C-alpha positions in Angstrom: 72.1 -183.1 55.6 68.6 -183.7 54.3 67.3 -181.6 51.4 64.4 -179.3 51.6 61.0 -181.0 51.1 59.5 -180.9 47.6 55.9 -179.9 47.6 53.4 -181.3 45.1 51.3 -179.0 42.9 48.2 -180.1 44.8 49.8 -179.4 48.2 50.8 -175.9 47.0 47.2 -175.3 45.8 45.7 -176.5 49.1 47.9 -174.1 51.1 47.2 -171.3 48.6 43.4 -171.9 49.0 43.7 -171.8 52.8 45.6 -168.5 52.7 42.9 -167.0 50.4 40.2 -168.2 52.8 41.7 -166.2 55.6 42.9 -163.2 53.5 42.3 -161.9 50.0 43.8 -161.8 46.6 45.4 -158.4 47.2 47.4 -159.5 50.3 48.2 -162.9 48.8 51.7 -163.3 47.5 54.0 -166.1 46.4 56.4 -165.1 49.1 53.7 -165.5 51.8 52.7 -168.9 50.3 56.3 -170.0 50.3 56.7 -169.0 54.0 53.5 -171.0 54.9 55.1 -174.0 53.2 58.5 -173.5 54.8 60.2 -173.1 51.5 61.4 -170.3 49.2 59.6 -168.6 46.3 61.9 -170.0 43.7 60.7 -173.6 44.4 57.1 -172.6 43.7 58.0 -171.0 40.4 58.9 -174.5 39.2 55.1 -175.2 39.3 53.7 -171.8 38.4 55.2 -169.0 36.4 53.7 -166.2 38.4 51.1 -165.3 41.0 48.3 -164.9 38.4 48.8 -168.4 37.0 48.7 -169.8 40.6 45.5 -167.9 41.4 43.9 -169.1 38.2 44.7 -172.7 39.2 43.2 -172.2 42.7 40.0 -170.8 41.1 39.9 -173.7 38.6 39.7 -176.2 41.4 36.5 -174.5 42.6 35.1 -175.0 39.1 36.2 -178.6 39.1 34.4 -179.2 42.4 31.2 -177.5 41.1 31.2 -179.8 38.1 31.9 -182.9 40.0 28.9 -185.2 39.6 27.1 -182.8 37.3 24.7 -184.4 34.7 22.9 -182.1 32.2 19.2 -182.6 32.4 16.0 -181.0 31.1 15.9 -178.1 28.6 18.7 -175.7 27.8 17.4 -173.0 30.3 17.2 -175.4 33.1 20.7 -176.7 32.3 22.2 -173.1 32.4 20.3 -172.4 35.6 21.4 -175.6 37.3 25.0 -174.9 36.3 24.8 -171.3 37.5 23.5 -172.4 40.9 26.2 -175.0 41.3 28.9 -172.3 40.7 27.1 -169.9 43.1 27.1 -172.6 45.8 30.7 -173.6 45.2 32.1 -170.1 45.4 29.7 -169.3 48.3 31.6 -171.8 50.4 34.9 -170.0 49.6 33.9 -166.4 48.8 37.4 -165.1 48.7 38.0 -167.3 45.7 35.0 -165.9 43.9 36.8 -162.6 43.6 39.8 -164.4 42.2 37.7 -166.1 39.6 36.0 -162.9 38.6 39.3 -161.1 38.3 41.7 -163.7 36.9 39.3 -166.2 35.3 40.7 -169.7 34.7 42.0 -171.8 31.9 42.2 -175.3 33.4 40.0 -178.4 33.2 37.3 -176.9 35.4 37.0 -173.9 33.2 36.8 -176.1 30.1 34.0 -178.2 31.7 32.0 -175.1 32.4 32.5 -173.7 29.0 31.6 -176.9 27.3 28.3 -177.2 29.2 27.3 -173.6 28.6 28.1 -173.8 24.9 26.2 -177.1 24.5 23.2 -175.7 26.3 23.1 -172.6 24.2 23.4 -174.7 21.0 20.5 -176.8 22.2 18.5 -173.5 22.5 18.3 -173.3 18.7 20.4 -170.2 18.4 22.4 -169.9 15.2 26.0 -171.0 15.8 27.3 -167.5 15.0 25.3 -166.1 18.0 26.4 -168.8 20.6 29.8 -167.4 21.5 28.4 -163.9 22.1 25.6 -165.2 24.3 28.1 -167.4 26.1 30.4 -164.5 27.0 27.4 -162.4 28.3 26.3 -165.2 30.5 29.7 -165.7 32.0 30.1 -162.0 32.6 26.7 -161.9 34.3 27.5 -164.9 36.5 31.0 -163.7 37.5 29.6 -160.3 38.5 26.7 -161.7 40.5 28.8 -164.4 42.3 31.6 -161.9 43.1 29.1 -159.4 44.4 27.6 -162.0 46.7 31.0 -163.0 47.8 31.9 -159.5 48.8 28.8 -159.3 51.1 29.4 -162.7 52.7 33.0 -161.8 53.8 32.1 -158.8 56.0 32.0 -159.3 59.7 28.7 -159.0 61.8 29.9 -155.7 63.1 30.5 -154.4 59.6 27.1 -155.6 58.5 25.3 -153.8 61.4 27.2 -150.6 60.7 26.3 -150.8 57.0 22.7 -151.4 57.9 22.6 -148.4 60.1 24.2 -146.3 57.4 21.6 -147.6 54.9 18.7 -146.7 57.2 20.0 -143.2 57.7 20.7 -142.7 54.0 17.4 -144.0 52.8 14.9 -143.1 55.6 16.5 -139.8 56.2 16.5 -138.7 52.5 15.3 -135.2 51.8 12.0 -135.6 49.8 12.6 -132.4 47.9 16.0 -133.4 46.7 15.4 -137.2 46.5 11.6 -137.5 45.8 11.7 -141.0 44.4 14.0 -142.3 47.2 11.7 -140.8 49.8 8.6 -142.3 48.1 10.1 -145.8 48.0 12.2 -145.6 51.2 10.3 -148.1 53.3 10.2 -150.7 50.5 13.8 -150.5 49.2 15.9 -153.2 50.8 19.7 -153.2 51.3 22.1 -155.4 49.2 22.1 -158.8 50.7 18.4 -159.3 51.1 17.0 -162.3 49.2 20.1 -162.6 47.1 19.4 -166.1 45.8 15.9 -165.0 44.6 17.5 -162.0 42.9 20.2 -164.2 41.4 17.6 -166.6 39.9 15.4 -163.8 38.7 18.2 -161.9 36.9 19.4 -165.1 35.3 15.9 -166.1 34.2 15.3 -162.6 32.6 18.6 -162.9 30.7 17.7 -166.4 29.5 14.3 -165.3 28.4 16.0 -162.5 26.4 18.1 -165.2 24.7 15.1 -167.4 24.0 13.3 -164.5 22.3 16.1 -164.4 19.8 15.8 -168.0 18.8 14.4 -168.2 15.2 
């Protein structure tokens, strides 16, 4: 009688990533992953202690992919911007995993590469060393929030999008001007979430980096 196949860590992560592409972190479970691999949950716990550790490993592979071939160039603001856009693109291709990263973070090699580059760029800005960790954390929070927000938009179906657009038009264009005077005034110029998201991403990041630059002695 042949023994049950032993799956490698990479094969487990490949299957987990595929399940997350077609589902989400809420419905994902080690039991579902084991069923997809044709094994039992106990065999997976030899590789990962729990679901959270496994999800962090999946998210870390996205960070590794984003950093593959990356070479820091130009000044510190351009380095941070280039890195941020690489992360945005990498998670944009697998939006369900953006939510995983925003929720569980990561502690693997990919995470360390991102941390190292951000910290080096901030040091190159001329900030005092004691301010660098604080500014690093704020940038990461900003990027995680922006990327996860975009991911949420990109995973909705065309039918859900059209329904949302209709609700937006009713809510904005139909606003009572006496109760919502500002909304009524700007109604035809306010756009729904999802419009020009890359431009908004870059503009918000640029404003944050300008704020940091203003603090450099």
